[in-house]
N, CA, C and O of each residue as an XYZ file, in Angstrom:
580
protein
N     -67.980     41.519   -107.087
C     -66.972     40.779   -106.333
C     -65.584     41.232   -106.774
O     -65.327     41.375   -107.969
N     -64.709     41.453   -105.832
C     -63.357     41.894   -106.173
C     -62.450     40.692   -106.440
O     -62.655     39.601   -105.909
N     -61.438     40.932   -107.285
C     -60.508     39.878   -107.673
C     -59.090     40.416   -107.546
O     -58.767     41.464   -108.106
N     -58.238     39.695   -106.803
C     -56.854     40.132   -106.613
C     -56.089     40.025   -107.926
O     -56.090     38.977   -108.570
N     -55.436     41.119   -108.317
C     -54.644     41.096   -109.548
C     -53.159     41.301   -109.287
O     -52.329     40.968   -110.132
N     -52.815     41.848   -108.119
C     -51.415     42.069   -107.759
C     -51.233     41.722   -106.291
O     -52.048     42.101   -105.450
N     -50.159     41.000   -105.986
C     -49.743     40.754   -104.604
C     -48.223     40.835   -104.591
O     -47.539     39.989   -105.168
N     -47.708     41.852   -103.934
C     -46.286     42.150   -103.955
C     -45.793     42.408   -102.541
O     -46.458     43.090   -101.761
N     -44.623     41.861   -102.206
C     -44.010     42.108   -100.901
C     -42.714     42.870   -101.114
O     -41.850     42.451   -101.883
N     -42.591     44.004   -100.416
C     -41.397     44.838   -100.487
C     -40.616     44.607    -99.191
O     -41.087     44.984    -98.118
N     -39.428     43.993    -99.274
C     -38.663     43.720    -98.046
C     -38.083     44.999    -97.434
O     -37.875     45.999    -98.122
N     -37.832     44.938    -96.140
C     -37.232     46.076    -95.440
C     -38.267     46.977    -94.797
O     -39.474     46.790    -94.958
N     -37.770     47.948    -94.075
C     -38.622     48.895    -93.353
C     -39.481     49.696    -94.339
O     -38.939     50.313    -95.256
N     -40.808     49.699    -94.170
C     -41.660     50.497    -95.059
C     -41.300     51.980    -94.988
O     -40.975     52.502    -93.922
N     -41.362     52.640    -96.129
C     -41.002     54.056    -96.228
C     -42.207     54.856    -96.697
O     -43.013     54.385    -97.500
N     -42.314     56.064    -96.185
C     -43.346     56.980    -96.651
C     -42.752     57.958    -97.641
O     -41.542     58.184    -97.648
N     -43.598     58.540    -98.475
C     -43.132     59.551    -99.422
C     -42.791     60.815    -98.641
O     -43.605     61.328    -97.873
N     -41.578     61.303    -98.851
C     -41.139     62.516    -98.162
C     -41.584     63.746    -98.941
O     -41.864     63.672   -100.138
N     -41.645     64.863    -98.253
C     -42.016     66.121    -98.899
C     -40.929     66.536    -99.882
O     -39.753     66.246    -99.665
N     -41.318     67.221   -100.970
C     -40.298     67.724   -101.900
C     -39.371     68.715   -101.193
O     -39.785     69.430   -100.281
N     -38.132     68.742   -101.624
C     -37.135     69.659   -101.068
C     -36.887     70.770   -102.081
O     -37.094     70.581   -103.280
N     -36.445     71.920   -101.601
C     -36.167     73.049   -102.495
C     -34.822     73.666   -102.140
O     -34.471     73.790   -100.967
N     -34.072     74.052   -103.173
C     -32.798     74.743   -102.984
C     -32.708     75.890   -103.976
O     -33.346     75.870   -105.029
N     -31.916     76.879   -103.631
C     -31.648     78.001   -104.539
C     -30.465     77.618   -105.411
O     -29.461     77.101   -104.921
N     -30.590     77.876   -106.709
C     -29.541     77.540   -107.667
C     -29.219     78.776   -108.492
O     -30.103     79.574   -108.807
N     -27.949     78.926   -108.838
C     -27.536     80.032   -109.694
C     -27.152     81.273   -108.906
O     -27.198     81.295   -107.676
N     -26.766     82.320   -109.659
C     -26.338     83.574   -109.046
C     -27.020     84.751   -109.718
O     -27.368     84.696   -110.898
N     -27.206     85.814   -108.950
C     -27.755     87.065   -109.481
C     -29.104     86.902   -110.135
O     -30.011     86.294   -109.566
N     -29.243     87.453   -111.348
C     -30.506     87.433   -112.079
C     -30.881     86.030   -112.547
O     -32.043     85.766   -112.855
N     -29.903     85.133   -112.601
C     -30.155     83.764   -113.063
C     -30.441     82.809   -111.910
O     -30.414     81.590   -112.084
N     -30.712     83.361   -110.745
C     -30.996     82.546   -109.563
C     -32.446     82.054   -109.588
O     -33.354     82.821   -109.908
N     -32.665     80.780   -109.251
C     -34.004     80.210   -109.243
C     -34.081     79.106   -108.203
O     -33.064     78.644   -107.685
N     -35.307     78.692   -107.908
C     -35.555     77.625   -106.941
C     -35.656     76.305   -107.696
O     -36.390     76.194   -108.678
N     -34.918     75.313   -107.232
C     -35.001     73.965   -107.805
C     -35.695     73.077   -106.779
O     -35.253     72.972   -105.635
N     -36.779     72.444   -107.194
C     -37.539     71.540   -106.323
C     -37.255     70.114   -106.777
O     -37.271     69.813   -107.970
N     -36.995     69.241   -105.806
C     -36.670     67.854   -106.152
C     -37.224     66.902   -105.102
O     -37.518     67.293   -103.972
N     -37.357     65.638   -105.506
C     -37.815     64.582   -104.599
C     -36.598     64.041   -103.852
O     -35.579     63.750   -104.478
N     -36.681     63.898   -102.527
C     -35.554     63.379   -101.754
C     -35.101     61.997   -102.248
O     -35.921     61.183   -102.672
N     -33.800     61.747   -102.187
C     -33.205     60.509   -102.696
C     -33.806     59.261   -102.043
O     -34.017     58.252   -102.717
N     -34.081     59.320   -100.751
C     -34.643     58.173   -100.042
C     -35.993     57.766   -100.654
O     -36.271     56.578   -100.813
N     -36.819     58.745   -100.991
C     -38.120     58.480   -101.608
C     -37.940     57.906   -103.011
O     -38.602     56.934   -103.376
N     -37.053     58.502   -103.791
C     -36.794     58.018   -105.151
C     -36.331     56.566   -105.104
O     -36.817     55.735   -105.871
N     -35.393     56.255   -104.208
C     -34.870     54.886   -104.101
C     -35.961     53.887   -103.725
O     -36.005     52.783   -104.268
N     -36.837     54.268   -102.803
C     -37.907     53.352   -102.376
C     -38.894     53.109   -103.516
O     -39.320     51.975   -103.739
N     -39.256     54.163   -104.232
C     -40.178     54.007   -105.355
C     -39.551     53.160   -106.468
O     -40.246     52.364   -107.099
N     -38.270     53.320   -106.710
C     -37.567     52.503   -107.709
C     -37.560     51.036   -107.275
O     -37.756     50.148   -108.104
N     -37.338     50.777   -106.000
C     -37.372     49.403   -105.485
C     -38.733     48.765   -105.748
O     -38.804     47.626   -106.209
N     -39.809     49.488   -105.458
C     -41.156     48.973   -105.693
C     -41.360     48.686   -107.183
O     -41.880     47.633   -107.550
N     -40.953     49.620   -108.031
C     -41.095     49.439   -109.485
C     -40.328     48.217   -109.974
O     -40.850     47.422   -110.757
N     -39.093     48.069   -109.513
C     -38.259     46.950   -109.965
C     -38.820     45.610   -109.514
O     -38.852     44.659   -110.296
N     -39.265     45.522   -108.260
C     -39.837     44.270   -107.771
C     -41.139     43.929   -108.497
O     -41.422     42.760   -108.759
N     -41.927     44.956   -108.819
C     -43.146     44.729   -109.593
C     -42.798     44.194   -110.982
O     -43.401     43.227   -111.447
N     -41.825     44.824   -111.643
C     -41.433     44.411   -113.001
C     -40.878     42.995   -113.024
O     -41.091     42.262   -113.990
N     -40.172     42.603   -111.973
C     -39.631     41.244   -111.890
C     -40.759     40.223   -111.712
O     -40.780     39.191   -112.382
N     -41.688     40.517   -110.811
C     -42.769     39.560   -110.528
C     -43.829     39.529   -111.633
O     -44.408     38.479   -111.911
N     -44.079     40.678   -112.259
C     -45.124     40.783   -113.280
C     -44.535     41.362   -114.580
O     -44.876     42.481   -114.963
N     -43.658     40.612   -115.255
C     -42.956     41.161   -116.417
C     -43.861     41.529   -117.601
O     -43.528     42.445   -118.354
N     -44.972     40.853   -117.781
C     -45.848     41.112   -118.923
C     -47.156     41.792   -118.526
O     -48.125     41.774   -119.285
N     -47.181     42.384   -117.352
C     -48.409     42.988   -116.832
C     -48.770     44.226   -117.649
O     -47.928     45.090   -117.889
N     -50.013     44.300   -118.065
C     -50.529     45.483   -118.760
C     -51.316     46.317   -117.757
O     -52.206     45.789   -117.089
N     -51.011     47.605   -117.636
C     -51.742     48.445   -116.679
C     -53.246     48.405   -116.939
O     -53.698     48.568   -118.072
N     -54.005     48.187   -115.878
C     -55.461     48.119   -116.011
C     -56.046     49.525   -116.013
O     -55.407     50.481   -115.572
N     -57.277     49.634   -116.518
C     -57.908     50.951   -116.653
C     -59.249     51.034   -115.931
O     -60.038     51.941   -116.196
N     -59.514     50.093   -115.017
C     -60.788     50.067   -114.303
C     -60.603     50.533   -112.859
O     -59.486     50.803   -112.417
N     -61.704     50.618   -112.143
C     -61.678     50.989   -110.731
C     -60.968     49.894   -109.923
O     -61.169     48.702   -110.159
N     -60.135     50.323   -108.967
C     -59.327     49.388   -108.186
C     -59.392     49.691   -106.702
O     -59.710     50.803   -106.281
N     -59.080     48.667   -105.926
C     -58.931     48.806   -104.476
C     -57.501     48.392   -104.130
O     -56.976     47.434   -104.698
N     -56.876     49.105   -103.210
C     -55.525     48.751   -102.782
C     -55.533     48.474   -101.284
O     -56.225     49.138   -100.513
N     -54.749     47.481   -100.896
C     -54.632     47.112    -99.481
C     -53.141     47.030    -99.150
O     -52.405     46.264    -99.772
N     -52.705     47.812    -98.178
C     -51.313     47.816    -97.749
C     -51.217     47.368    -96.300
O     -52.006     47.786    -95.453
N     -50.241     46.511    -96.028
C     -49.954     46.126    -94.656
C     -48.476     46.397    -94.414
O     -47.608     45.702    -94.941
N     -48.207     47.412    -93.612
C     -46.830     47.792    -93.288
C     -46.417     47.091    -92.003
O     -47.086     47.204    -90.976
N     -45.330     46.381    -92.073
C     -44.785     45.683    -90.903
C     -43.526     46.447    -90.480
O     -42.501     46.420    -91.162
N     -43.634     47.124    -89.345
C     -42.575     47.983    -88.813
C     -41.721     47.186    -87.826
O     -42.245     46.402    -87.035
N     -40.408     47.390    -87.877
C     -39.481     46.671    -86.996
C     -39.783     46.955    -85.529
O     -39.977     48.103    -85.130
N     -39.821     45.892    -84.739
C     -39.993     46.030    -83.291
C     -38.729     46.673    -82.738
O     -37.631     46.191    -83.013
N     -38.855     47.755    -81.960
C     -37.663     48.415    -81.427
C     -36.859     47.479    -80.528
O     -37.424     46.758    -79.705
N     -35.547     47.495    -80.690
C     -34.683     46.631    -79.875
C     -34.707     47.051    -78.404
O     -34.381     46.255    -77.523
N     -35.091     48.295    -78.143
C     -35.129     48.798    -76.769
C     -36.373     48.331    -76.005
O     -36.457     48.518    -74.792
N     -37.333     47.729    -76.703
C     -38.569     47.295    -76.047
C     -38.293     46.116    -75.105
O     -37.455     45.260    -75.388
N     -39.006     46.095    -74.000
C     -38.875     44.987    -73.054
C     -39.450     43.712    -73.677
O     -40.174     43.769    -74.671
N     -39.123     42.573    -73.086
C     -39.650     41.298    -73.598
C     -41.174     41.297    -73.585
O     -41.817     40.809    -74.515
N     -41.742     41.852    -72.514
C     -43.193     41.902    -72.392
C     -43.802     42.749    -73.517
O     -44.765     42.337    -74.163
N     -43.224     43.945    -73.742
C     -43.720     44.820    -74.813
C     -43.519     44.189    -76.185
O     -44.390     44.304    -77.047
N     -42.381     43.523    -76.402
C     -42.124     42.863    -77.681
C     -43.193     41.809    -77.964
O     -43.669     41.680    -79.091
N     -43.558     41.067    -76.936
C     -44.587     40.029    -77.087
C     -45.925     40.674    -77.450
O     -46.635     40.181    -78.326
N     -46.266     41.772    -76.779
C     -47.512     42.476    -77.085
C     -47.495     43.035    -78.504
O     -48.525     43.054    -79.179
N     -46.326     43.491    -78.958
C     -46.187     44.009    -80.322
C     -46.349     42.883    -81.343
O     -47.033     43.049    -82.353
N     -45.725     41.750    -81.080
C     -45.844     40.596    -81.977
C     -47.286     40.097    -82.048
O     -47.736     39.641    -83.099
N     -48.004     40.184    -80.938
C     -49.392     39.727    -80.870
C     -50.390     40.781    -81.361
O     -51.600     40.582    -81.259
N     -49.896     41.886    -81.886
C     -50.708     42.984    -82.438
C     -51.546     43.703    -81.391
O     -52.518     44.377    -81.732
N     -51.179     43.566    -80.123
C     -51.891     44.275    -79.070
C     -51.367     45.694    -78.922
O     -52.073     46.572    -78.428
N     -50.131     45.921    -79.348
C     -49.563     47.269    -79.423
C     -49.254     47.528    -80.888
O     -48.549     46.750    -81.530
N     -49.788     48.629    -81.415
C     -49.596     48.973    -82.818
C     -48.661     50.171    -82.921
O     -48.621     50.995    -82.008
N     -47.912     50.286    -84.008
C     -46.982     51.412    -84.171
C     -47.720     52.738    -84.385
O     -48.607     52.847    -85.231
N     -47.332     53.724    -83.605
C     -47.895     55.071    -83.754
C     -46.800     56.050    -84.147
O     -46.941     57.261    -83.972
N     -45.715     55.516    -84.677
C     -44.594     56.349    -85.106
C     -44.576     56.428    -86.632
O     -45.364     55.768    -87.310
N     -43.675     57.235    -87.152
C     -43.519     57.362    -88.602
C     -43.002     56.068    -89.187
O     -42.326     55.313    -88.489
N     -43.293     55.786    -90.432
C     -43.957     56.646    -91.404
C     -45.477     56.650    -91.233
O     -46.077     55.675    -90.781
N     -46.076     57.781    -91.610
C     -47.533     57.912    -91.573
C     -48.137     57.047    -92.668
O     -47.533     56.860    -93.725
N     -49.332     56.518    -92.415
C     -49.947     55.632    -93.405
C     -50.251     56.349    -94.717
O     -50.155     55.741    -95.783
N     -50.617     57.631    -94.662
C     -50.907     58.350    -95.906
C     -49.658     58.511    -96.767
O     -49.742     58.487    -97.995
N     -48.507     58.674    -96.132
C     -47.256     58.810    -96.885
C     -46.794     57.471    -97.465
O     -46.220     57.434    -98.554
N     -47.041     56.371    -96.746
C     -46.739     55.041    -97.290
C     -47.605     54.806    -98.523
O     -47.111     54.374    -99.564
N     -48.900     55.094    -98.399
C     -49.829     54.915    -99.505
C     -49.408     55.747   -100.718
O     -49.421     55.250   -101.844
N     -49.038     56.992   -100.496
C     -48.655     57.879   -101.603
C     -47.419     57.354   -102.322
O     -47.360     57.400   -103.551
N     -46.434     56.858   -101.586
C     -45.226     56.310   -102.208
C     -45.574     55.123   -103.108
O     -45.058     55.012   -104.221
N     -46.443     54.243   -102.629
C     -46.838     53.065   -103.406
C     -47.657     53.476   -104.626
O     -47.406     52.991   -105.729
N     -48.630     54.362   -104.440
C     -49.471     54.795   -105.562
C     -48.629     55.427   -106.662
O     -48.834     55.141   -107.841
N     -47.691     56.279   -106.289
C     -46.832     56.931   -107.282
C     -45.911     55.931   -107.970
O     -45.688     56.024   -109.177
N     -45.377     54.978   -107.215
C     -44.451     53.995   -107.788
C     -45.144     53.088   -108.804
O     -44.550     52.743   -109.826
N     -46.380     52.702   -108.541
C     -47.063     51.728   -109.403
C     -47.881     52.363   -110.532
O     -48.440     51.657   -111.371
N     -47.947     53.696   -110.549
C     -48.671     54.375   -111.626
C     -47.961     54.117   -112.957
O     -46.753     54.315   -113.080
N     -48.727     53.677   -113.934
C     -48.157     53.347   -115.242
C     -47.680     51.910   -115.339
O     -47.386     51.429   -116.434
N     -47.597     51.211   -114.204
C     -47.194     49.802   -114.200
C     -48.389     48.894   -113.903
O     -48.702     47.994   -114.681
N     -49.050     49.139   -112.775
C     -50.198     48.320   -112.383
C     -51.506     48.932   -112.874
O     -52.469     48.214   -113.144
N     -51.541     50.257   -112.990
C     -52.726     50.979   -113.440
C     -52.270     52.208   -114.197
O     -51.140     52.669   -114.036
N     -53.164     52.738   -115.027
C     -52.807     53.908   -115.850
C     -52.613     55.158   -114.993
O     -51.665     55.920   -115.188
N     -53.538     55.359   -114.026
C     -53.498     56.573   -113.215
C     -53.972     56.237   -111.809
O     -54.901     55.448   -111.637
N     -53.336     56.833   -110.799
C     -53.721     56.500   -109.427
C     -55.122     57.005   -109.062
O     -55.632     56.675   -107.992
N     -55.745     57.795   -109.931
C     -57.138     58.200   -109.714
C     -58.076     57.000   -109.816
O     -59.219     57.074   -109.367
N     -57.606     55.887   -110.405
C     -58.412     54.668   -110.520
C     -58.596     53.976   -109.173
O     -59.479     53.131   -109.030
N     -57.771     54.326   -108.184
C     -57.893     53.732   -106.850
C     -59.085     54.388   -106.172
O     -59.052     55.572   -105.838
N     -60.145     53.599   -105.971
C     -61.372     54.141   -105.390
C     -61.579     53.708   -103.947
O     -62.482     54.196   -103.268
N     -60.730     52.778   -103.477
C     -60.803     52.327   -102.085
C     -59.401     51.928   -101.642
O     -58.626     51.368   -102.418
N     -59.087     52.226   -100.386
C     -57.768     51.883    -99.855
C     -57.897     51.467    -98.396
O     -58.668     52.039    -97.626
N     -57.115     50.451    -98.043
C     -57.043     49.991    -96.654
C     -55.559     49.908    -96.316
O     -54.799     49.224    -97.002
N     -55.151     50.599    -95.270
C     -53.744     50.619    -94.867
C     -53.649     50.298    -93.382
O     -54.334     50.913    -92.564
N     -52.800     49.335    -93.035
C     -52.571     48.948    -91.645
C     -51.089     48.966    -91.348
O     -50.264     48.700    -92.221
N     -50.755     49.284    -90.100
C     -49.372     49.192    -89.618
C     -49.356     48.245    -88.425
O     -50.175     48.350    -87.511
N     -48.409     47.324    -88.458
C     -48.199     46.393    -87.364
C     -46.713     46.319    -87.076
O     -45.893     46.683    -87.919
N     -46.364     45.851    -85.894
C     -44.963     45.570    -85.587
C     -44.618     44.171    -86.080
O     -45.491     43.312    -86.199
N     -43.338     43.949    -86.366
C     -42.890     42.646    -86.842
C     -41.396     42.494    -86.585
O     -40.667     43.482    -86.491
N     -40.947     41.239    -86.472
C     -39.505     40.981    -86.366
C     -38.874     40.998    -87.766
O     -37.653     41.056    -87.905
N     -39.732     40.946    -88.805
C     -39.265     40.991    -90.191
C     -40.001     42.128    -90.903
O     -41.090     41.921    -91.437
N     -39.409     43.331    -90.913
C     -40.107     44.465    -91.522
C     -40.258     44.295    -93.035
O     -39.332     43.869    -93.725
N     -41.442     44.639    -93.528
C     -41.722     44.606    -94.959
C     -43.070     45.279    -95.216
O     -43.791     45.642    -94.287
N     -43.384     45.433    -96.491
C     -44.656     46.023    -96.899
C     -45.346     45.067    -97.856
O     -44.769     44.673    -98.870
N     -46.577     44.694    -97.540
C     -47.388     43.860    -98.429
C     -48.346     44.765    -99.193
O     -49.026     45.610    -98.610
N     -48.386     44.572   -100.500
C     -49.256     45.352   -101.383
C     -50.196     44.389   -102.102
O     -49.751     43.426   -102.726
N     -51.487     44.652   -102.010
C     -52.468     43.871   -102.758
C     -53.346     44.859   -103.512
O     -53.795     45.863   -102.958
N     -53.583     44.559   -104.786
C     -54.472     45.387   -105.600
C     -55.583     44.489   -106.112
O     -55.343     43.387   -106.606
N     -56.816     44.993   -105.980
C     -57.985     44.226   -106.383
C     -58.737     44.970   -107.476
O     -58.813     46.198   -107.480
N     -59.289     44.196   -108.401
C     -60.145     44.732   -109.450
C     -61.591     44.447   -109.040
O     -61.896     43.365   -108.540
N     -62.463     45.403   -109.249
C     -63.889     45.202   -108.920
C     -64.590     44.437   -110.012
O     -65.789     44.175   -109.910
């Protein structure tokens, strides 16, 4: 039987992990490629870490098999008609736009590594859903088996 050990809500539009960026640095023989994580991704992961630390200040990272469940609530577009907005609120129309669910999952897994669990390899099951909402946010639940 699984047992919930973490339940965290991240306010705002859910973000996916962006691809690393690369730039050329230096001149001549000292020129090299610098690879870095985009600022938007770093900021989102820091937000997740900070909210986790506030809610679970004495949490010790677990070392067992875990399941993660994410529910991304994406803002209903203001351009949608009243009829479409109602269908979106009723979950009859689901978001098929970015961010991709795999990128949302990766951002969360990377942010919580070392805080909620020792290594993200401990995640043996994942469920990710995207829905429209008038209040965008991301719900994170982690379960211990």
